[in-house]
Structures are given as structure tokens and as C-alpha cells.
C-alpha positions as CSV (number, residue, x, y, z in Angstrom):
1,X,24.8,13.8,8.9
2,X,27.0,10.9,9.8
3,X,25.1,10.4,13.1
4,X,21.7,10.4,11.4
5,X,22.7,8.0,8.6
6,X,22.7,4.8,10.8
7,X,19.3,5.7,12.2
8,X,17.8,6.2,8.8
9,X,19.3,2.9,7.6
10,X,18.0,1.1,10.6
11,X,14.5,2.5,10.1
12,X,14.5,1.5,6.4
13,X,15.7,-2.0,7.1
14,X,13.2,-2.6,9.9
15,X,10.3,-1.6,7.6
16,X,11.3,-3.1,4.3
17,X,13.0,-6.5,5.1
18,X,11.1,-9.6,6.0
19,X,12.4,-11.8,8.8
20,X,12.4,-15.6,8.8
21,X,9.4,-15.6,11.1
22,X,7.5,-13.3,8.8
23,X,8.2,-15.6,5.9
24,X,7.2,-18.7,7.9
25,X,4.0,-17.0,9.0
26,X,3.1,-16.1,5.4
27,X,3.9,-19.6,4.2
28,X,1.6,-21.0,6.9
29,X,-1.2,-18.6,5.9
30,X,-0.8,-19.5,2.2
31,X,-1.0,-23.2,3.1
32,X,-4.2,-22.7,5.1
33,X,-5.7,-20.8,2.2
34,X,-4.7,-23.4,-0.3
35,X,-6.3,-26.1,1.8
36,X,-9.5,-24.1,2.0
37,X,-9.6,-23.6,-1.8
38,X,-8.9,-27.3,-2.4
39,X,-11.7,-28.4,-0.1
40,X,-14.2,-26.0,-1.8
41,X,-13.0,-27.1,-5.2
42,X,-13.6,-30.7,-4.2
43,X,-17.1,-29.9,-3.1
44,X,-17.8,-28.2,-6.4
45,X,-16.5,-31.2,-8.3
46,X,-19.0,-33.5,-6.4
47,X,-21.8,-31.0,-7.0
48,X,-21.1,-30.9,-10.8
49,X,-20.9,-34.7,-10.9
50,X,-24.3,-35.1,-9.3
51,X,-25.8,-32.5,-11.7
52,X,-24.3,-34.4,-14.7
53,X,-25.6,-37.7,-13.3
54,X,-29.1,-36.2,-12.9
55,X,-29.0,-34.8,-16.4
56,X,-28.0,-38.2,-17.9
57,X,-30.7,-39.9,-15.9
58,X,-33.3,-37.5,-17.1
59,X,-32.1,-37.9,-20.7
60,X,-32.2,-41.7,-20.3
61,X,-35.7,-41.6,-18.8
62,X,-37.1,-39.5,-21.7
63,X,-35.7,-41.4,-24.6
64,X,-35.4,-45.0,-23.3
């Protein structure tokens, strides 16, 4: 039992602990995803602004 215990602990630690490189890799991945989301959100903001401008122009054309 005493001989098997270090092996079991080593297996558990290898599979359940994150190394610094794992954390750095995940942080980089999160940053890339955040940049993608920000760029798509910026595009959506411009699209909504154009639609609102068209709606206002249409309203102004009809009533003025």
C-alpha cells in the first residue's frame, strides 16, 4: 500500500493541477476571444447607428 500511494498521488496531481503554462495558454485564449467579441460588438454598434440614422431620415422625409 505504501508503494502504491506515491503513484496514485502523482497521477492525481498530474491530471488535476494546472501548470503556469496551462494558465498562460488559457489567458491568451481568453484574450483572443475577448478581442473577437469586441470587434463584433463594434460592428453591431455601427450597424445599429446606420439603421437609426436611416429611420430618422425617413421620419424627417415624411413629416418635413
